[in-house]
Each structure stands twice: as C-alpha cells, then as structure tokens.
N, C-alpha and C positions, 0 to 999 in steps of 0.2 A: 544636764548634769550639774549637780550642786557642788559646792566647794569640797565637802567631805569626800565625795566620790572622786573628784579631781585629784585630791591629795593622796587618796588610796592607790589610784592607778600610778601616780608618780612614784610612790614608795615601791610598788612592785617592779617598776622599770629600774629604779635605783638599785634595789636588791639584786636584780639580775645582772646589772653591769658591774657591781662590786664583787659579786661572788664568782664571776667567771675569771679564771686565772689569767693574770697579766703582769705588767711591770711592777705595779704596787705590791701585789701579793708575793711575787718572787723576791722582791727587795726585803720585805718583812721576814720572809722565810730564811733568806740568806743571813740576815743580821741575827735572827733568833738562834739559828744553828751554830753560828760561829762566835756569837758574843753573849748569848744567854737571854733570859727573859727581859732584863732591863733594857738591853740594846734593842731587842725586838719591839718592845713597847715604845721606846723612844722613836724608832722608825715609824711606828704607827701614829704617834703624835704628830710627826712631821707631815705625814700623809693627810691626817685630819685637818691640819692647817691649810694644806693645799686644797682640800675639799671646800673649805670656807672661801678661799680665793676664787675657786671655780664658780661657786654660787654667786659671788659678787659680780664676776664677769658675766654670768648668765643674766643677772638682773639688769646690768648696764647695757648688755648687748641687745636686750629686747627693745630698749628705747633709743640707743645711740649707735652701737658698733656693728650691727649685723651686716651692714654694707661693707665694712672694712675687713672683718675677720676672714672671709674666704680668700682674700688676697694674701693674707699672712699665713694661711693654714699649711701650705706645702713647705715653706721654709721652716715653720715650727716643727713639722714632722721630722725633717732632716736633722735639725739641731737636737731634738729630743732623742732621736735614734743614735746620734753620735755620742751623746752623753751616756746613754745606757750601754753602748758598746764599750765605752771607757771603763765604766764600773764593772762590766762583765769580764773584760780583759784583766783588770786589776785583781778580781777574785780568782781567775784562772791561774794567774802567775804567782799569787801569794802563797806562802807556806803557812797555812792556817793551823793553829793548834788550840786545844781547849784545855785549860788547867783547872784545878779544883778551886782556885781563888776567884774564879768568875771572870767577867769582862774587865776591860782595862780601866773602868771607872767613869766618872761623869764626863770626862773629855771625850771618851769613845761614844758615850750615849749622845752627847751634844752633836757630834759629827753625824751619827746615825739620824738624829732629828733633822739636821739641816739637809742631808742628802735625801731623806724621806720627803721633805717638803718640795725639793727640786724635782724629785722623781715624779711626784704627783702632778706638779705644775706643768711638766713637759710630757705627760702621758697623753698620747693622741686619743686613746679611748675616752678619756674624760672630756676632751674638747669636742669629740664627736657627739657625746652625750649632751653636752651643753648646747651645741649648735642645733641638734636635731630635736631635743626634747623640751628644753626650757621655754622656747617661744610658745609651745602648745599648752603650757600649764601656768605661766605667769600672765594672767588676764585682768584687765581693769575691772571687769564685772565682779571679781572676787575681793575687791578692796585695793588699798595701796600696794604697789609693786614691792616696796621695801618690806612690808609686813609679810607678804607671801614668800619673798625670798628668804626672810629670816627663818620662817618655819621650814622651808625646804633645806636651808643650810643646816639647821639643827637635825633634821632627819638624816642628812648626808653624813655628818660627823658621828652621830650615834650608830648608824649602820656600819660605817667604817670601823669604829671601835669594836663593835660586836664581832665582825668578821675577821679583821686583821689582828685585833687584840687577842681574840681567841686563838688564832693561828700562832701568834707570838708566844703565848703561854704554853700551848701544846708542844710547839717545836722547841721552846726553851727547856721544857722539862725533859724531852727526849735527848736534849744535849748532854745530860748527865751520863747517858749510855755511851757517849762518844769519848768521855774523858780518858778511858783506859785504852782507846783505840785511835791514836793520832792519824793513822792512815785513812780510816773511815771518815774522820773529821775533814781531812784534806779533800777527799773525794766528794763529800757532800758540798763543801764550799765551792769547789771548782765546777761541780755539776750545776749549781745554782748560777755561777758565772757564765757557764756555757749557754744555759737557757736564756739569761738576760741578753747575751750577745746575739743568739739566734733570733730573739724577738726584735732586737734593734735592726738587724739586717732585713727582716721581713717588713718592718715599719718603713724603713728607708725605701725599699723596693716599691711598696704600695704608694708612698708619697711621690716617687719619681714617675710612676705610671700615671698617676692622677694629674701630674703637672702638664 
C-alpha cells in the first residue's frame, strides 16, 4: 500500500469517527441552538484546536508514549465523564432564552471556544481513535513522522469544520424559529444537556468496567 492509499483509508476512518454523534457534536448543537451561529462556530473552533492536539499526541505516542497512555486511559475517561456531566447538568438547570439580539457577544463565544477545546480534549472517542488508528498510519516508510502528522492534522481540522461547522450553521439558523417560543428553546437546551449527561454516565460506566 502506497502513501496515497494509506492517507485515503485514514480519511475514511476519520470521517466515520467524526460523523458519529458524540460529545463534540452534541456540544456544538447545544451552543448553536442556545447561542446562535457565532457561538456554535466558536465551539467548533475549540474542537478543531483539540483535534490538532490529538494529532500531536498521536505523533508523539507512536515514538514515546504508547507504553504510558493505557495506564492513564481509565482515569482520563472518568475525568472526561465528570466534566461532561457538569456541562449537561448546567444546561438542564439553566433558564435558556433566545432573543432577537443574538448571543451574548465575544465573551460568550470565547467561553464556547474554551469549553469546545476541553470537550474535544477529554472526549474518549478521540483518544480511542488515536490509540487504535494512528500507530497503523504513521509509518517511517512514508517519510518523517512530523510531516505525516501535519497532513493528518490538516485532514482532521478540515473534516471537523465541514461536519461540525455545517451543523452549527444549520442549527443556528433554525434558532430563529425558537425566538418566538421560549418554552421550545428551554426544552431544546435541556434535552441537549440530558443527552450530554447520559453520554457521560455511559462513558464512566465503560471506563469502570474496563478498569
């Protein structure tokens, strides 16, 4: 298998892991519905930054950290689950409203960006992908590891932007339909929070079983 075939197979696997609904997608959806397109895209930007870090971790892991990561994996799952549960509970308890003036501004977008980065960084799906897939595609036969990792990182952020950014724009536009119906807005936000909480419980359960 040559490098082009290797990269194509990696892209198909990457697309599959990103397009499956999970923590990142639900986080973008919640921010887009409750804060508009700008906040949804800010959350997407944070997740893209997390994708870059995952690529870096994958590249380093091939050479140095593969021995240590499994030891840290279960605690990471628990920490990630706890954080996502916190975000989910916050959404469920909040009185979310949508006004015609749009989201709260750059401060709110910056918060969504930061939380998006953290959400991606603690997403167990991403770590499973890095641990299971990266060692199979980062190979010395195809050239310097850093160059291969750069290409894979670019593919990751472009795919994240296409999927999550498209979701943010679509959900943000549908947000206009909720302006006249505050009750529907609250239900949408709290439903997203409930889904985040449910995923966090499942993640913690899987982590404890694997321990």
